[in-house]
N, C-alpha and C positions, 0 to 999 in steps of 0.2 A: 480610418479611425483610430485614435490613440487608444492604446491599451490602459488598463486600470489595475491596481493591486486589490486581490480579494483576501488576502491573508488575515490572519487574527491581529498583526499589528495594528492595520488599518481599521479593523472593525471594532478594535476596543481603543481606538484613539480618544473617544469621547470621555474616557474615565480620567478623573482628575483626583488624585490622592489627597487626603485631607490628614492634618496631623492628630486630629482627635476622632474617636468613634463616635459619628454622627451621619445621619442619613441626609445627603444633598442631592440636588438634581443632577449632579454629573459625577457621583462617584460610587454608584451602585451596580452590581451585576444582575442583569436580567436572566431570565431562564434561557432565553436564546442566545445569550452571549457565552456560556460556558455550561457544560454538563451540570445538570441539577446538583448532583452528588458532590460537585467540587465546590458548590456554593454553600450548601449546608451539609457539613460533614456530621456524620453520626456520632452521637454521644456514646462513648465506649466506657463501660464499667470495667475497671480493673481488678475488680473483686469478684471471685468465682461464688455463683449461688450454690450454698450447701443444699441441693435439692433432696437428697435421699439421707442426709444425717450420717451418722458414722456406719460405713458401708461393710468394714471388715467383720467377719463371723468366728475369728479364731478367738481362743481362750478356753474353750471346754476342756482340752487336753491339759493344759497348763494348771487347770484347777484341781483336776482328780488325778494325775498321774505325774510322771517324771520321765527324764530323758537321760539315757546312759549309752555310752560308746560300745561297740563291738567290733570284731575283726573278722568274723566269720560269715560265709554265705547263707547260714541257716541258724535260727535260734531254737534250741530243743530244750523242753523243761518237762517235768514229771508231777503230776497232781496225785494226791492221795486217793485210794479208793474207799469204798463203804468199810465200816468195822463190822457190821453183822451180815450174816448170811440171809439172802432173801430172793425170791424169784416172783416175777409177775406172769409168767407165760408157761406155768406148769399145766398138766392136763391129768384128769382123773382116769386111769384105764379100766378100774374096776373098784369094788370096795374095799379092796386090801392092797391097792397098787397104784402109786403116782409116777407118770412120766415127766422127767425133768431134763432141762437143757443139757446138752452135750458139756462135759467139763464142770458140772455141778460140784459143790464141796460138801455135801451132806452125806454123812457116815452113820454106821450102826450106833444105836443107843441114843441119838439125838431126838429130841422132843420139838415137835412142830405145830405151828399154827397154820391150818388150813382154811382158806377163805374164798368166797365168791359172792359179790353182792354184800348182803348183810349176813349171809350164812356162814358160821365159823365153827370148826371142829378142832379139837385137839388130838394129836396123833404121836405114837411112838414108832420109830424106824427099828424094824425088826432085821431087815437085809438090804443090801445095795448091790445091784448087779447092772453095772453100766448106767443107763439113764433110767433104769427101772428101780423102783424104791418100794418095798414091801412094808406096809405100816399096819399098826392095829389102833383103833381109837379109844380113846380114855372114856370112861362112863357109858359106853354104848358098844356092845358086842356085834352089833349089826354093821358095823365098818363104817366107811365114807358115805354120807348120803348125798354129798356134793357130787356133781356130775359135770362132765363136759370139759372145754378148754378155757384158756385164760383164768387159770385159778393161781390165787396168790398163796405163796408158801414162805414162812419165814422161821429160823430157828431161835427158840426161846430158852433153850437149856438141853440138860441130857439126864438120863437115869441109868444106873447101873446095879446090878446085884453085888453082894458081898464076895471079895476075892476075886474080884474081875481082872482079868488082864488085857493089855493091848487096847485099854479105853481111850477115847478121844479120836480125834482127826485132826492131823496136821494141816493147818491153812496158812499158805504164805500171803504174807502182806500184798495186798493189790494195789496197783497203781497204774495209772494211764500217762502215756507220753505224748505230749503235743509238740509240733513245731510250726514255725513261720518263717517266711524268706523276706528279705528287703525288696523294695522297688526303688528304681532310680527316677527321680522326678526331675524334669528339665524344663526351661522357658527361656526366652531372651526378649529384650527390647532393642530395636533397630531405628537409628537415625541418620540420615544423610549429612554429608558435609555442608550443603547449602543450608537447610534448615538449621543447623548449629550456629551458622553465620548471621542468621536472622533473629537478633535478639529481641525476645518478647517476655515481659514480666507478667505474672499473675499472681494476685494475693490469694492465698487459699488457707484453709484450715485442715489441718492433717487428721487422720483416724485417731491419732493419740491425743488430739485436743489442742496441740500447738498450732500457731498461725505464722505466716511469713510469705516471702516471694518466692516463686520459683520460675526458673527460665524454661528452656525447652525440655529439661528434665523432668518436668512434671509427669510426663508419661512414664518415664522411667521409675518414678517413685510409685505411681500406682502400679506398675507392673511388678514391682517388688511385694507390694502389700497383696496384689492377687496371688503370687506366687506362695507368700507365707500362709495364705488362707488355704491355698489347694493342699499345702502340705499337712494340714488337720483334717481337711475334708477328705484326702485320699486315705487317710488313716482310718476314718470313720467308714467310708464306702467301699474300700477296696474288696476285691474278690478272687479267689484262685480261679484259674481257667482249667477245666477238666472235660475229658470226654464222657460218654455215657457210661464207662465203666469206673469212673473216678479217677483216671490216670491223668496226670498233669500234661497239659496240651500248650503247646507255644502258638500264640494267637497272633503273633507278628512275622510269622515266616513268609507268609504270602503278601506283606504289605511292603514291600521294597527294602526290608531290612537285611535280606539274606536268609538262608536256612537255618543260622545259628544265632538268631536273635535271642532267643530265650527269654521271651515276654510271657510269663507264665502268671502274673498276678500275685496277689498276697491277700491275707486274711484280715479284713478290716473290723471294726467294732460290729457292725449290723450284721455281717456275715457269721461272725463267731457266735453271737446271740441266736442267730435263726439256728446254727448248727448244733451248738451245745448249751445254750442258756434256757432261760424262761421266757416264752412270748405270751403276752396276754393280748387278747384282741377283743374290742369292746366298740359298739357304736357311739357311746358318748361317755368314757371313761370320766369318773368323778362328778357326773351328773345327779340325776335324781336317786339313783341307786348308787351313789359314789361310795358309801360305807360298805355296801356289799361288794363292790369291786375291791376295796381294800382288804376286805376279809377274806376274800377267795386268795388274793395275793399273799396275805399273810399266812395262810394255810400252807400254801406251797412252800414259802420261806422257811417255815417249821421244818418241813420234809427234807429240806435241802440244808439245814443247820446254819442259816445265814446269819450274819451279824446284826446287831440290833439297830446300828446308826446307818441310814440310807440317805443319798442324795437323789432328788428328782429333778431331772433337767427336762423341761415341758415346752410344748408350744403354747401360744397364747390362749387358745380357746379352751385347752386342758387345764391351763393354770387358773384361768377365772372360774371354771366350772368346779376346781377343787375349793377355791376361795369361797364360792357360794355354799358349797356343801359344808365347809366349817363354819360359816356364818350361820347356816340353819340350825346346826347342831348346838350354838352357843346362845340361840333365842328361846325365851321361854314365855313370850307372850308381850301383851302390851304394858306389864307392870315393869319390864326393865329387860335387861340383857345380862346373862351370865357371860363371864370371860374367863372361866377356869382354865381353859386349854391355853391360855395366854397369860398366865401368872396374874390374873384378875386385873390387868391393865387394860383399860378401855381404848386407850390411844393405840395400843398394839393391835388389839382385836378390830379396830374398826378400820386400820390400815388394809386396803385392799390386796396389798402385796404381803400376804403372810408369809412368814419366813420359816416356820417350823411347826410341827404338831406331832403329837404321840398317839399311836393307836395300838392298843394291847401292848406289848412289851417292845415295840418297836418305835423309833424315832425317824421322823423324815422331815428333811430340809429341801424346800421347793425353791427353785429358781426358773426363770425363763432362759430357754437355749435359743438364741438368735438365729442359729442355722435352721431350726425347724419353722421359723417365722419369715425369714428374707425371701422375696419373691423370685430370686435368682438362684435358690438352692431348695432346700426340701420344703420350704413353703410353697413352692410351684408345684409339688407333688401331693403334699398333705397326707401320706399314708402312714407316717410315723407320727405318734402324738407325743412320744417322751421315751426316756430311759430311766430306769432306776438303778443307781450305781452304789455299790457298797463303799462307805466310807472306812478305809483300814488298808491293811497290807495283808499278803499272803505269804506264807513260807513255802518255798519250793526247793528242790534239790537242782543246784546249776552243775551241769556236767562239765564245763570248762573249769570252774573253780574247785569241783569236787567236794563240796560242802552245802548245807542248807542256808539259804540266804532269804532276807525278808525283802519283798517288792511290793509296791501299789499293785492293786489288782489289775490296773491300767497303766502301762509304761510304753515308752517308745525306746527302740534300740536303733541308733544310727551307726554307720560305718565310719571309723576313724582309726588313725595309728599316729605314730610320730611324723609320719611323712605326709599324710593327708587327713584333713578333718573334713568330712562330707556331711555334717549336720546341716549346715546351709552355707554354700561357698558361691562366690561371684566372681566374674572376672571380665576384662574389656578386651575386644580385639577390633582390628580396623586401623584406619590411619588418621582419625579425627579426635580431638581433645587431647592431644599429647601423647597419645598411643599410637605406635607405629608397629604393627604386626603383620600388615598385608598391604597391598596397593589398592584396596577397595576404599572409596571415597565415602567412608561411612564409618559409624561407631556402633558396635555390638555389645550390649551388656548381656552377660550370661548368668543363668541362676541354675544351681543343681543341689539336689540332696538325695541321698540313699537311706532310706529308713524303713522300718516295719513296726506294727503294734503288736503288743503281747497282751492278750486278754486272759488271765489267769482265774482259775475258779469261776468260770462263766455261769455256773449253775446259781450264783449268787446275783446275777444280774436279771433284770426284767426289761424286756423290750415292749413298749406299749404301742400297739398297732391299731389304727382305725379300720373298721369294717362299715358296709352300707348299713344304715339302720334299717331293722326289720319292719 
């Protein structure tokens, strides 16, 4: 028996091409003739869908701080101490003696206010021997009636007899020294030579709002944006690694970097505020008792001598709660609405994104902080509701310059010199894309930065933290 051909040429012999796009009995492809996907090619949209809008979260530090170069491994600065002499951990040993902390600055002849709770007495310092201070009380010969520990004492003046010598007590100006160290951040994007040769264009809208077409380097573009976001996130979240005794600890020594890795962390914004700033925790800050929340904060700001203008960077829930609080304060019933806080502008008051308000002698400027809302950053955790940042500069003594300088309360120091600027550097290695530095059939785009955040006068900041409702 003679054989026969069963190949595709014979199977498709019935097809007769036509000069026009029309269906005829002998020019169509049946499902059984070719794979269905070859007959009906998918319709491909070349424009990328912006599913998450603007995804970058950076911008906070650019709004409230500055970036300055440095050359050292450590940044050190000094902050002024309190002007007046006060202690909140004194103890009453007897009706005539107080026990003060070691190294106290109280001397003979000083006059004191001694207080515990709402009980207050005035006392005169007769003698000082070490931590024991002998006093007599004004107005009552029975001596101190306040008892126990956790007694508060402050000096309000002095009193001496005529002809007194050796009066007064020399007090050196107090200051506190702080330091921080930069961390090195790195990332890279890798693409092999074959993928580079497969040209594919995608129309995109960038995070900056511009649109256009990107080839395979779209991923490199996003890697760069992600790294720039992490530069800010690291400055906000960084924390020093220490042991139980407070000593610096290398946390990368056992992670394949070798014993000299020297990965010890840095002090970011949240860590600085937790350590030496003001932390206010509330189940619903700015809600039904919003004014009471603010009044509590204002009382603490008064104690710290804070400046009057402050910026609030908030998550969405807290921002709306403050809007509702302000709206409630400006309503006085069905007869109308008062807009005094908003310069009597109805349009400004009814805008749910209130830009500012005044309480007591303090001005607050409110804005949303995307970092606290994004589902892939702090919006995933939701334990921080916002940060109150003073709007101004602080004067500190710079040990390198040898003089007082004015700096924003928040600022970034990055390593730089005439030979190398490590603020944000990138370079390409491999053998693809016109760069020939190795025999690897790939292109690597590297990113690096070395920087640290300086949080000066942290006692002027307030970290707003969420707690579980009672």
